[in-house]
C-alpha positions as CSV (number, residue, x, y, z in Angstrom):
1,M,-46.6,-40.7,-68.6
2,S,-44.7,-38.3,-66.2
3,F,-42.2,-35.8,-67.6
4,E,-41.4,-34.1,-64.2
5,I,-37.7,-33.3,-64.0
6,I,-35.8,-34.9,-61.1
7,Q,-32.6,-33.2,-60.1
8,A,-29.9,-34.4,-57.7
9,D,-29.0,-32.1,-54.8
10,P,-25.7,-33.0,-53.0
11,G,-26.1,-30.1,-50.5
12,P,-23.8,-27.2,-49.9
13,R,-20.1,-27.0,-50.1
14,R,-18.3,-28.4,-47.0
15,Y,-15.2,-27.5,-45.1
16,V,-13.7,-30.3,-43.0
17,C,-10.6,-30.7,-40.9
18,L,-8.1,-33.5,-41.9
19,D,-8.4,-35.1,-38.5
20,N,-12.2,-34.7,-38.0
21,G,-12.9,-38.3,-39.1
22,P,-15.3,-39.6,-41.8
23,V,-18.2,-37.3,-42.8
24,S,-21.6,-39.0,-43.6
25,L,-22.9,-38.0,-47.1
26,G,-26.6,-37.4,-47.6
27,G,-28.1,-35.9,-50.7
28,S,-31.6,-35.3,-52.1
29,P,-33.6,-37.1,-53.1
30,A,-32.4,-40.0,-51.0
31,G,-31.1,-43.3,-52.5
32,G,-28.6,-41.8,-54.9
33,V,-25.0,-42.8,-55.6
34,W,-21.9,-40.8,-54.4
35,A,-18.7,-40.9,-56.3
36,G,-15.3,-39.2,-56.3
37,P,-12.1,-38.8,-54.3
38,G,-12.4,-39.8,-50.7
39,V,-15.9,-41.3,-51.1
40,Q,-16.5,-44.7,-49.6
41,A,-19.5,-46.9,-49.5
42,V,-20.7,-47.8,-46.0
43,S,-21.5,-51.4,-45.2
44,G,-25.3,-51.7,-44.8
45,G,-26.0,-48.7,-47.1
46,G,-25.0,-45.1,-47.5
47,Y,-21.7,-43.2,-48.2
48,R,-19.1,-41.3,-46.4
49,F,-16.3,-38.9,-47.2
50,V,-13.0,-39.8,-45.5
51,P,-10.6,-36.7,-45.3
52,L,-7.6,-38.9,-44.3
53,A,-8.1,-40.9,-47.5
54,V,-7.3,-37.9,-49.7
55,G,-5.4,-35.5,-47.5
56,P,-5.5,-31.7,-47.5
57,G,-6.9,-30.1,-50.7
58,Q,-10.1,-29.3,-52.6
59,Y,-12.2,-32.2,-54.1
60,N,-15.2,-32.4,-56.3
61,I,-17.5,-35.3,-55.5
62,T,-20.8,-36.1,-57.3
63,Y,-24.2,-37.3,-56.4
64,T,-26.3,-39.2,-58.9
65,V,-30.0,-40.1,-58.7
66,K,-32.3,-42.0,-61.2
67,A,-34.8,-39.9,-63.1
68,T,-37.7,-40.9,-65.3
69,G,-36.9,-43.9,-67.5
70,T,-33.3,-44.2,-68.2
71,C,-32.5,-40.6,-67.3
72,E,-30.1,-39.7,-64.5
73,S,-29.4,-36.5,-62.7
74,T,-25.8,-35.8,-61.5
75,R,-24.5,-32.8,-59.6
76,A,-21.1,-32.1,-58.1
77,V,-20.2,-30.4,-54.8
78,R,-16.8,-29.3,-53.6
79,Y,-15.3,-30.5,-50.3
80,L,-12.3,-28.6,-48.9
81,V,-10.1,-30.6,-46.5
82,A,-8.0,-28.3,-44.3
83,P,-4.8,-29.5,-42.7
84,A,-4.8,-30.0,-39.0
85,I,-3.5,-27.0,-37.1
86,V,-1.6,-27.9,-33.9
87,P,-1.5,-24.8,-31.7
88,V,0.9,-24.6,-28.8
89,L,-0.3,-23.1,-25.5
90,A,2.6,-22.3,-23.1
91,P,2.1,-23.8,-19.7
92,V,0.8,-21.5,-16.9
93,P,2.7,-22.2,-13.6
94,P,0.8,-22.7,-10.4
95,Q,-0.8,-19.5,-9.2
96,C,-1.7,-18.0,-5.9
97,I,-5.0,-16.3,-5.6
98,T,-3.3,-13.1,-4.4
99,M,-1.0,-12.9,-7.5
100,A,-1.5,-10.4,-10.3
101,S,-2.9,-11.6,-13.6
102,V,-0.4,-13.3,-16.0
103,A,-0.2,-13.0,-19.8
104,L,-1.0,-16.1,-21.8
105,T,1.2,-17.2,-24.7
106,A,0.3,-19.4,-27.6
107,T,1.2,-20.1,-31.3
108,P,0.3,-19.5,-34.0
109,A,-0.8,-16.0,-33.2
110,G,-4.3,-14.7,-33.8
111,G,-6.2,-17.4,-31.8
112,T,-8.6,-16.9,-28.9
113,F,-8.1,-17.8,-25.2
114,S,-11.0,-18.9,-23.1
115,G,-11.7,-20.3,-19.7
116,R,-12.6,-19.2,-16.2
117,G,-10.5,-16.2,-15.1
118,V,-9.4,-15.5,-18.7
119,S,-9.9,-12.0,-20.1
120,G,-8.0,-10.1,-22.8
121,G,-5.3,-12.7,-23.2
122,R,-4.6,-12.8,-19.4
123,F,-5.4,-15.2,-16.6
124,D,-6.5,-13.6,-13.3
125,P,-6.2,-16.0,-10.4
126,K,-8.5,-13.9,-8.2
127,A,-11.2,-14.0,-10.8
128,A,-10.8,-17.7,-11.4
129,G,-10.8,-18.6,-7.7
130,V,-9.1,-21.5,-5.8
131,G,-9.1,-24.8,-7.8
132,T,-8.0,-26.4,-11.0
133,H,-9.0,-24.5,-14.1
134,T,-8.9,-25.3,-17.9
135,I,-7.6,-22.7,-20.3
136,S,-8.2,-23.3,-24.0
137,Y,-6.7,-21.7,-27.1
138,A,-8.5,-22.0,-30.4
139,V,-6.8,-20.9,-33.7
140,S,-8.8,-18.1,-35.2
141,D,-9.9,-19.5,-38.6
142,S,-13.3,-20.4,-40.2
143,L,-12.7,-24.1,-39.8
144,G,-11.7,-24.4,-36.2
145,C,-9.2,-27.1,-36.9
146,G,-6.9,-26.3,-34.0
147,V,-7.8,-26.2,-30.3
148,V,-5.4,-26.9,-27.3
149,S,-6.1,-26.8,-23.6
150,R,-4.0,-26.7,-20.4
151,Q,-4.8,-26.8,-16.7
152,V,-3.7,-24.3,-14.1
153,V,-3.9,-24.7,-10.4
154,V,-4.8,-21.7,-8.1
155,T,-4.2,-22.1,-4.4
156,Q,-5.0,-20.1,-1.2
157,P,-2.1,-18.6,0.8
158,P,-1.5,-20.0,4.2
159,T,-2.8,-18.4,7.4
160,V,0.3,-17.2,9.3
161,T,0.7,-16.1,12.9
162,A,3.9,-14.8,14.3
163,G,3.1,-15.3,18.0
164,R,2.4,-12.8,20.8
165,D,4.2,-9.4,21.1
166,T,7.1,-9.4,23.5
167,F,8.2,-6.9,26.2
168,L,11.8,-7.1,27.4
169,C,13.3,-5.1,30.3
170,A,16.5,-3.2,29.9
171,D,18.6,-5.8,31.6
172,Q,17.4,-8.7,29.4
173,R,20.2,-9.2,26.9
174,Q,20.4,-12.9,26.5
175,P,19.4,-14.5,23.1
176,Y,16.3,-16.6,23.1
177,R,14.2,-18.5,20.5
178,L,11.0,-17.0,19.3
179,L,8.0,-19.4,19.8
180,G,4.4,-19.5,18.8
181,A,4.8,-18.9,15.1
182,L,2.5,-21.0,12.8
183,P,2.7,-22.9,10.5
184,A,6.1,-24.3,11.0
185,G,8.8,-24.0,8.4
186,G,8.7,-20.2,8.0
187,T,11.6,-17.7,7.9
188,W,12.2,-14.8,10.3
189,S,13.6,-11.4,9.3
190,G,14.1,-8.1,11.2
191,T,16.6,-6.4,13.6
192,G,18.3,-8.9,15.9
193,V,16.7,-12.1,14.6
194,T,18.1,-15.0,12.6
195,A,16.2,-16.7,9.8
196,S,15.6,-19.7,12.1
197,G,14.1,-17.5,14.9
198,M,16.9,-16.9,17.3
199,Y,16.5,-13.3,18.7
200,T,19.2,-11.2,20.3
201,P,18.0,-7.9,21.8
202,P,19.9,-5.1,20.1
203,N,21.9,-2.4,22.0
204,T,19.7,0.7,22.3
205,N,22.0,2.8,24.4
206,N,19.6,2.6,27.3
207,R,16.8,4.3,25.4
208,G,14.9,1.2,24.5
209,G,13.3,0.5,21.2
210,V,10.3,-1.0,19.3
211,F,11.3,-3.6,16.7
212,T,9.1,-5.3,14.2
213,L,9.9,-8.9,13.2
214,T,8.4,-10.6,10.2
215,Y,7.6,-14.3,9.9
216,T,7.2,-15.4,6.3
217,V,5.8,-18.8,5.1
218,V,6.0,-20.0,1.4
219,Q,3.7,-22.8,0.3
220,G,3.9,-23.5,-3.5
221,P,3.2,-20.3,-5.4
222,C,1.8,-18.6,-2.3
223,Q,3.6,-16.5,0.3
224,A,2.1,-15.0,3.4
225,A,3.7,-13.1,6.3
226,A,2.8,-11.9,9.8
227,T,4.6,-9.5,12.1
228,R,5.5,-9.6,15.8
229,T,6.5,-6.6,17.9
230,V,9.4,-6.7,20.4
231,V,9.6,-3.8,22.8
232,V,12.9,-3.3,24.6
233,A,12.2,-1.0,27.6
234,P,14.6,1.9,28.3
235,T,16.5,2.2,31.6
236,T,15.4,4.3,34.6
237,S,17.1,7.6,34.3
238,Q,17.3,11.1,35.7
239,N,17.8,14.6,34.3
240,V,16.6,13.7,30.9
241,G,16.2,16.5,28.4
242,L,12.8,17.3,27.0
243,N,14.0,18.6,23.7
244,L,11.8,21.7,23.9
245,P,12.0,24.6,21.4
246,V,14.3,27.5,22.5
247,C,12.6,30.6,23.7
248,E,14.2,33.0,21.2
249,T,13.6,36.2,23.2
250,A,14.5,34.7,26.6
251,P,16.7,31.6,26.2
252,Q,16.9,31.2,30.0
253,Y,13.3,30.1,30.0
254,V,11.5,27.3,28.1
255,G,8.6,29.6,27.7
256,L,6.5,32.4,29.3
257,A,3.4,31.7,31.4
258,P,0.9,30.6,30.5
259,F,3.1,28.1,28.7
260,D,1.9,24.9,26.9
261,C,4.6,22.3,27.4
262,P,4.5,19.3,24.9
263,L,5.8,16.1,26.5
264,A,6.9,12.7,25.1
265,P,8.3,9.6,26.8
266,V,11.8,8.4,26.2
267,L,10.1,5.4,24.4
268,L,6.7,5.5,22.9
269,A,5.5,1.9,22.5
270,P,2.3,0.1,21.7
271,K,0.4,-1.3,24.7
272,A,2.6,0.6,27.2
273,T,1.0,2.7,30.0
274,Y,2.2,6.1,31.2
275,R,1.7,8.2,34.3
276,W,2.9,11.9,34.1
277,D,3.5,14.1,37.2
278,F,3.9,17.7,36.0
279,G,5.4,18.9,39.2
280,D,3.0,21.8,39.7
281,G,0.4,20.0,42.0
282,T,-2.1,19.4,39.1
283,P,-3.6,15.9,38.6
284,V,-1.4,13.3,36.9
285,S,-2.1,12.4,33.3
286,T,-2.2,8.9,31.7
287,E,-1.9,10.2,28.1
288,A,1.1,9.0,26.2
289,T,2.1,12.4,24.9
290,P,0.2,15.1,26.8
291,T,0.6,18.9,26.5
292,H,0.5,20.5,29.9
293,R,-0.2,24.2,30.5
294,Y,1.8,26.0,33.2
295,L,-0.2,29.0,34.4
296,Q,2.4,30.4,36.7
297,A,6.1,31.2,36.3
298,G,8.4,28.9,38.2
299,T,10.7,25.9,38.1
300,Y,9.1,22.5,37.7
301,N,10.3,18.9,37.9
302,I,8.5,16.5,35.6
303,T,8.5,12.7,36.2
304,L,7.1,9.9,34.2
305,T,6.3,6.3,35.3
306,A,6.0,4.1,32.3
307,R,5.2,0.4,32.2
308,Y,6.2,-1.8,29.3
309,G,4.7,-5.2,30.0
310,T,6.1,-6.1,33.4
311,C,8.9,-3.6,33.2
312,E,8.4,-0.3,35.1
313,V,10.6,2.6,34.1
314,L,10.9,5.9,36.1
315,T,12.2,8.9,34.2
316,G,13.0,12.2,35.8
317,F,13.3,15.1,33.3
318,A,15.6,18.1,33.6
319,P,13.9,21.0,35.5
320,I,12.1,23.4,33.3
321,V,11.9,27.1,34.1
322,V,8.9,29.1,33.0
323,G,9.3,32.9,32.9
324,E,6.8,35.6,33.8
325,V,5.5,38.1,31.2
326,F,6.9,41.5,32.1
327,V,6.7,44.8,30.2
328,P,8.5,47.7,31.8
329,N,6.8,51.1,32.1
330,I,9.9,53.2,32.4
331,I,13.3,53.4,30.8
332,T,16.3,55.7,31.7
333,P,18.5,56.0,28.6
334,N,21.1,58.2,30.5
335,R,24.2,56.1,29.5
336,D,24.7,54.5,32.9
337,E,24.2,51.0,31.4
338,L,21.1,50.5,33.5
339,N,17.7,50.3,32.0
340,Q,18.9,51.9,28.8
341,T,16.4,50.3,26.4
342,F,12.8,49.2,26.3
343,R,13.1,45.4,27.0
344,P,9.6,43.8,27.2
345,L,9.2,40.1,27.9
346,F,5.9,39.0,26.6
347,S,6.5,36.3,23.9
348,C,9.2,33.8,22.8
349,R,8.3,34.6,19.2
350,P,9.7,37.4,17.1
351,A,7.7,40.6,17.5
352,S,7.0,43.9,16.0
353,L,7.0,47.2,17.9
354,E,5.2,50.5,17.3
355,V,5.7,53.5,19.6
356,F,3.5,56.6,19.5
357,S,3.7,60.0,21.2
358,R,0.9,61.2,23.5
359,W,-0.6,63.0,20.4
360,G,-0.8,59.8,18.4
361,Q,2.2,60.4,16.2
362,R,4.2,57.2,15.4
363,V,7.8,57.8,16.4
364,Y,9.2,54.3,16.0
365,Q,8.3,51.1,14.1
366,T,10.0,47.8,13.3
367,N,8.8,44.4,12.3
368,D,11.6,42.6,14.1
369,Y,12.3,44.1,17.5
370,H,15.5,43.2,19.4
371,N,15.0,45.2,22.6
372,N,17.0,48.1,21.3
373,W,14.6,51.1,21.4
374,D,16.2,53.8,23.6
375,A,14.0,56.9,22.6
376,S,17.0,58.3,20.8
377,G,16.3,61.9,19.6
378,L,13.0,62.0,21.5
379,P,12.2,64.1,24.6
380,D,11.4,62.6,28.0
381,G,7.8,61.9,28.6
382,I,5.1,59.3,28.2
383,Y,4.9,57.1,25.1
384,Y,2.5,54.5,24.0
385,Y,3.5,51.1,22.5
386,L,1.9,48.2,20.6
387,L,3.7,44.9,20.6
388,R,2.6,42.1,18.3
389,D,4.3,38.7,17.9
390,A,4.4,36.3,15.0
391,D,1.3,34.5,16.4
392,D,-0.6,37.8,16.5
393,R,-0.5,37.9,20.3
394,R,-0.7,41.6,21.3
395,V,0.2,43.8,24.2
396,K,-0.2,47.6,24.4
397,G,0.4,50.1,27.1
398,W,2.6,53.1,28.0
399,V,6.2,53.6,28.9
400,E,7.9,56.7,30.5
401,V,11.2,57.9,29.2
402,R,13.2,59.6,31.9
403,R,16.9,60.5,31.5
């Protein structure tokens, strides 16, 4: 005779979603009988629990096995049926790979987003790459009864060309159509151009100009643009000013030798060529904006030959006069209105002046000298001076005072 106790084991508690479908029921030892709400016998043997047969809620079902003799062992287990959660994931519009990441929106709150290019509740087209991607949203509960997915398409922007740069001579004023832009169907913008690509050269008052035109193509969510430069050449002209700084101490000159003269063309344009003649017999320069040093005082005529595409432009600049450094060594402050004050010409910059007697005693000093020292109150004789301009250029020597 065997008195071993046999106990039914229905297994652990179960959580199921309402729309998960029937759940097979096992139990140990095998061969027992299941009973309770939602339990159905399966044709051919076995049992199953059908959530849809009972609906959401908690249900106790039992498992019974035969023991020794007429004894039975019955134990219950609880099955929890959770209602189906239907999350809503807002659609993500088509994206371009160049766009910034977009925030993802779904309800109910508290779920988890997943998919390629998804991070921190945002979708990054660049991280996802070109193609069709699936974004999922799962409600954040222990049952996982709600998951929804959507697809988002990421595309590559088109390759855009605006055509070759254009050079126009000063007399070309007729409108014309811009050609060579690809792909077709784009829109033009910029000075003088219509959206369809009809270009009218603007009035530059004979000084020419450089104009950037933009060709923009939109394909789906993607937008790409390319630029095209139009150069309108200036006219040939003479006596053009150089816009040089004024020599403060000697306005009749542009500077004092040696003088570094900065030069610039009437129009500085890409792909243009330049040929400068400085008017002092030195070699020409092909720099766009050279700085030329004039070593000697004199009057110089500067000319520039510039080529913009097939347009050649000759510019003659107004003559420049370079003065000579001169510091007098005598003044005669005798009130005859001639040579009354010490008037050195050594710099165009503001200067300081110190004057010393022959025994080294400083008899005059100013940080902003205006050519007005006349040795007032000092005897005739030899005095020594130190001139220093704002660039720390220095000149020293002697000057005689004779009345």
